[in-house]
DSSP file (Angstrom, degrees, kcal/mol; ACC not computed):
  #  RESIDUE AA STRUCTURE BP1 BP2  ACC     N-H-->O    O-->H-N    N-H-->O    O-->H-N    TCO  KAPPA ALPHA  PHI   PSI    X-CA   Y-CA   Z-CA
    1    1 A X    >         0   0    0      0, 0.0     3,-1.1     0, 0.0     0, 0.0   0.000 360.0 360.0 360.0 -35.3  -51.8   -0.3  -75.7
    2    2 A X  T 3   +     0   0    0      1,-0.3     0, 0.0     3,-0.0     0, 0.0   0.819 360.0  44.8 -67.3 -28.9  -54.3   -3.1  -74.9
    3    3 A X  T 3  S+     0   0    0      2,-0.1    -1,-0.3     0, 0.0     2,-0.2   0.404  85.6 122.0 -94.2   3.0  -52.7   -5.4  -77.5
    4    4 A X    <   -     0   0    0     -3,-1.1     2,-0.1     1,-0.1     0, 0.0  -0.443  64.6-121.4 -70.6 135.0  -49.1   -4.7  -76.5
    5    5 A X        -     0   0    0     37,-0.2    37,-1.8    -2,-0.2     2,-0.3  -0.459  27.6-159.4 -72.7 147.2  -47.1   -7.7  -75.4
    6    6 A X  E     -AB  41  62A   0     56,-2.7    56,-3.2    35,-0.2     2,-0.5  -0.900   8.4-139.3-124.6 156.2  -45.6   -7.6  -72.0
    7    7 A X  E     -AB  40  61A   0     33,-3.5    33,-2.8    -2,-0.3     2,-0.8  -0.966   6.6-146.7-116.3 130.9  -42.7   -9.5  -70.5
    8    8 A X  E     -AB  39  60A   0     52,-3.4    52,-2.1    -2,-0.5     2,-0.5  -0.879  22.2-167.9 -95.0 112.9  -42.8  -10.9  -66.9
    9    9 A X  E     -AB  38  59A   0     29,-2.9    29,-2.0    -2,-0.8     2,-0.5  -0.901   5.5-171.1-108.3 125.3  -39.2  -10.7  -65.7
   10   10 A X  E     -AB  37  58A   0     48,-2.7    48,-2.6    -2,-0.5     2,-0.7  -0.971  21.1-135.9-119.3 127.3  -38.2  -12.5  -62.5
   11   11 A X  E     + B   0  57A   0     25,-2.2    24,-3.1    -2,-0.5    46,-0.2  -0.722  35.4 162.5 -81.7 113.6  -34.9  -12.0  -60.9
   12   12 A X        +     0   0    0     44,-2.1     2,-0.4    -2,-0.7    45,-0.2   0.600  53.1  46.0-113.1 -14.8  -33.7  -15.5  -59.9
   13   13 A X  S    S-     0   0    0     43,-1.8    -1,-0.2     2,-0.0    22,-0.0  -0.995  81.1-112.9-136.9 137.3  -29.9  -15.3  -59.3
   14   14 A X        -     0   0    0     -2,-0.4    -2,-0.0     1,-0.1     9,-0.0  -0.273  14.5-141.4 -64.1 149.1  -27.9  -12.9  -57.3
   15   15 A X    >   +     0   0    0      2,-0.1     3,-1.8     3,-0.1     2,-0.3   0.252  58.9 128.1 -97.2  12.4  -25.5  -10.6  -59.2
   16   16 A X  T 3  S+     0   0    0      1,-0.3     3,-0.1     7,-0.0    -2,-0.0  -0.529  75.9  22.4 -66.5 130.5  -22.8  -10.8  -56.5
   17   17 A X  T 3  S+     0   0    0      1,-0.4    -1,-0.3    -2,-0.3     2,-0.2   0.370 106.6 100.9  92.3  -4.4  -19.6  -11.8  -58.2
   18   18 A X  S <  S-     0   0    0     -3,-1.8    -1,-0.4     1,-0.2     5,-0.1  -0.567  87.4 -66.1-105.3 173.3  -20.7  -10.6  -61.6
   19   19 A X    >>  -     0   0    0     -2,-0.2     4,-1.1     1,-0.1     3,-0.7  -0.241  40.9-126.8 -56.8 142.6  -19.8   -7.4  -63.5
   20   20 A X  H 3> S+     0   0    0      1,-0.2     4,-1.9     2,-0.2     5,-0.2   0.776 108.4  65.6 -65.4 -25.9  -21.1   -4.2  -61.8
   21   21 A X  H 3> S+     0   0    0      1,-0.2     4,-1.7     2,-0.2    -1,-0.2   0.885  99.1  52.3 -61.7 -38.1  -22.8   -3.2  -65.1
   22   22 A X  H <> S+     0   0    0     -3,-0.7     4,-2.0     1,-0.2    -1,-0.2   0.872 106.9  52.0 -67.5 -36.3  -25.0   -6.2  -64.8
   23   23 A X  H  X S+     0   0    0     -4,-1.1     4,-2.0     1,-0.2    -1,-0.2   0.885 109.4  49.9 -65.4 -38.2  -26.1   -5.2  -61.3
   24   24 A X  H  X S+     0   0    0     -4,-1.9     4,-2.3     2,-0.2    -2,-0.2   0.827 108.0  53.3 -71.3 -30.3  -27.0   -1.7  -62.6
   25   25 A X  H  X S+     0   0    0     -4,-1.7     4,-1.8     2,-0.2    -2,-0.2   0.915 107.8  50.8 -67.8 -42.6  -29.0   -3.3  -65.4
   26   26 A X  H  <>S+     0   0    0     -4,-2.0     5,-1.8     1,-0.2     4,-0.3   0.922 112.7  46.7 -58.2 -44.6  -31.0   -5.3  -62.9
   27   27 A X  H ><5S+     0   0    0     -4,-2.0     3,-1.4     1,-0.2    -2,-0.2   0.891 109.4  53.6 -65.5 -40.4  -31.6   -2.1  -60.9
   28   28 A X  H 3<5S+     0   0    0     -4,-2.3    -1,-0.2     1,-0.3    -2,-0.2   0.799 101.3  59.9 -66.6 -28.7  -32.6   -0.2  -64.1
   29   29 A X  T 3<5S-     0   0    0     -4,-1.8    -1,-0.3     2,-0.1    -2,-0.2   0.580 121.4-109.6 -74.2  -8.4  -35.2   -2.9  -64.9
   30   30 A X  T < 5S+     0   0    0     -3,-1.4     2,-0.5    -4,-0.3    -3,-0.2   0.601  71.4 141.3  92.6  12.5  -36.8   -2.0  -61.5
   31   31 A X      < +     0   0    0     -5,-1.8    -1,-0.3     1,-0.2    -2,-0.1  -0.793  14.6 162.9 -92.3 124.6  -35.9   -5.2  -59.7
   32   32 A X        +     0   0    0     -2,-0.5     2,-0.3     1,-0.2    -1,-0.2   0.716  59.0  37.7-111.4 -30.6  -34.9   -4.6  -56.1
   33   33 A X  S >  S-     0   0    0      4,-0.0     3,-1.5   -22,-0.0   -22,-0.3  -0.917  87.7 -96.5-127.3 151.3  -35.2   -8.0  -54.4
   34   34 A X  T 3  S+     0   0    0     -2,-0.3   -22,-0.2     1,-0.3     3,-0.1  -0.362 110.2  20.9 -61.6 142.9  -34.3  -11.5  -55.4
   35   35 A X  T 3  S+     0   0    0    -24,-3.1     2,-0.3     1,-0.3    -1,-0.3   0.577  91.4 139.4  69.0  13.7  -37.3  -13.5  -56.7
   36   36 A X    <   -     0   0    0     -3,-1.5   -25,-2.2   -25,-0.2     2,-0.3  -0.667  39.9-150.4 -84.4 142.2  -39.2  -10.3  -57.4
   37   37 A X  E     -A   10   0A   0     -2,-0.3     2,-0.3   -27,-0.2   -27,-0.2  -0.849  12.8-174.7-113.9 152.0  -41.2  -10.2  -60.7
   38   38 A X  E     -A    9   0A   0    -29,-2.0   -29,-2.9    -2,-0.3     2,-0.6  -0.997  22.9-131.8-145.3 138.7  -41.9   -7.2  -62.8
   39   39 A X  E     +A    8   0A   0     -2,-0.3     2,-0.3   -31,-0.2   -31,-0.2  -0.838  34.0 176.8 -91.6 124.2  -44.1   -6.6  -65.9
   40   40 A X  E     -A    7   0A   0    -33,-2.8   -33,-3.5    -2,-0.6     2,-0.1  -0.931  33.9 -99.8-127.3 149.7  -42.2   -4.7  -68.6
   41   41 A X  E     -A    6   0A   0     -2,-0.3     2,-1.2   -35,-0.2   -35,-0.2  -0.375  36.0-117.1 -66.9 147.9  -43.1   -3.7  -72.1
   42   42 A X        +     0   0    0    -37,-1.8     2,-0.3     4,-0.1   -37,-0.2  -0.722  62.6 130.9 -88.9  93.8  -41.7   -5.9  -74.9
   43   43 A X     >  -     0   0    0     -2,-1.2     4,-2.5     1,-0.0     5,-0.2  -0.865  69.8 -96.5-137.8 174.2  -39.5   -3.6  -76.9
   44   44 A X  H  > S+     0   0    0     -2,-0.3     4,-2.3     1,-0.2     5,-0.2   0.855 118.2  52.2 -63.9 -37.8  -36.0   -3.5  -78.2
   45   45 A X  H  > S+     0   0    0      2,-0.2     4,-1.9     1,-0.2    -1,-0.2   0.905 112.6  44.7 -68.5 -39.5  -34.4   -1.6  -75.4
   46   46 A X  H  > S+     0   0    0      2,-0.2     4,-2.6     1,-0.2    -2,-0.2   0.919 113.1  51.4 -67.7 -43.3  -35.8   -4.0  -72.7
   47   47 A X  H  X S+     0   0    0     -4,-2.5     4,-1.7     1,-0.2    -2,-0.2   0.887 109.3  51.2 -60.9 -39.0  -34.8   -7.0  -74.8
   48   48 A X  H  X S+     0   0    0     -4,-2.3     4,-1.1     2,-0.2    -1,-0.2   0.906 110.7  47.7 -65.1 -41.7  -31.3   -5.7  -75.1
   49   49 A X  H  X S+     0   0    0     -4,-1.9     4,-1.0     1,-0.2     3,-0.4   0.907 111.1  51.2 -64.2 -41.7  -31.0   -5.2  -71.4
   50   50 A X  H  < S+     0   0    0     -4,-2.6    -1,-0.2     1,-0.2    -2,-0.2   0.814 101.9  61.6 -66.6 -29.7  -32.4   -8.7  -70.8
   51   51 A X  H >< S+     0   0    0     -4,-1.7     3,-0.8     1,-0.2    -1,-0.2   0.873 102.9  51.1 -62.9 -36.5  -29.8  -10.1  -73.2
   52   52 A X  H 3< S+     0   0    0     -4,-1.1    -1,-0.2    -3,-0.4    -2,-0.2   0.793 121.1  32.0 -71.7 -28.2  -27.0   -8.8  -70.9
   53   53 A X  T >X S+     0   0    0     -4,-1.0     3,-2.0    -3,-0.2     4,-1.0  -0.019  76.6 126.3-119.3  29.7  -28.5  -10.4  -67.8
   54   54 A X  T <4 S+     0   0    0     -3,-0.8     3,-0.2     1,-0.3    -1,-0.1   0.783  73.0  57.0 -60.4 -28.4  -30.1  -13.5  -69.2
   55   55 A X  T 34 S+     0   0    0      1,-0.2    -1,-0.3    -3,-0.2    -2,-0.1   0.571 109.9  45.5 -79.2  -8.8  -28.2  -15.8  -66.8
   56   56 A X  T <4 S+     0   0    0     -3,-2.0   -44,-2.1   -44,-0.1   -43,-1.8   0.569 111.5  48.8-107.9 -14.2  -29.7  -13.8  -63.8
   57   57 A X  E  <  -B   11   0A   0     -4,-1.0     2,-0.4   -46,-0.2   -46,-0.2  -0.837  64.1-137.6-128.6 161.8  -33.4  -13.5  -64.8
   58   58 A X  E     -B   10   0A   0    -48,-2.6   -48,-2.7    -2,-0.3     2,-0.4  -0.984  24.0-159.3-116.8 132.2  -36.3  -15.7  -66.1
   59   59 A X  E     +B    9   0A   0     -2,-0.4     2,-0.4   -50,-0.2   -50,-0.2  -0.942  11.9 178.5-119.7 131.7  -38.4  -14.1  -68.8
   60   60 A X  E     -B    8   0A   0    -52,-2.1   -52,-3.4    -2,-0.4     2,-0.4  -0.987  27.2-125.1-129.1 140.3  -42.0  -15.1  -69.7
   61   61 A X  E     -B    7   0A   0     -2,-0.4     2,-0.4   -54,-0.2   -54,-0.2  -0.697  27.2-171.6 -85.1 136.3  -44.2  -13.5  -72.4
   62   62 A X  E      B    6   0A   0    -56,-3.2   -56,-2.7    -2,-0.4    -2,-0.0  -0.982 360.0 360.0-127.5 137.9  -47.6  -12.3  -71.2
   63   63 A X              0   0    0     -2,-0.4    -1,-0.1   -58,-0.2   -56,-0.1   0.461 360.0 360.0 -88.7 360.0  -50.4  -11.1  -73.5
């Protein structure tokens, strides 16, 4: 666990006007407010979710 990579995900753009599925993905990632950041584990399911909302979030790798 100590060596597991983490992703810092920051919600940078509102999902108003986009598909409702994308809004639910943002909510499922645990982001509630614009410009909020969250540390998430780097795994395939998180990466897949981030792929769908890549235009709405900023992702940084953290060790």
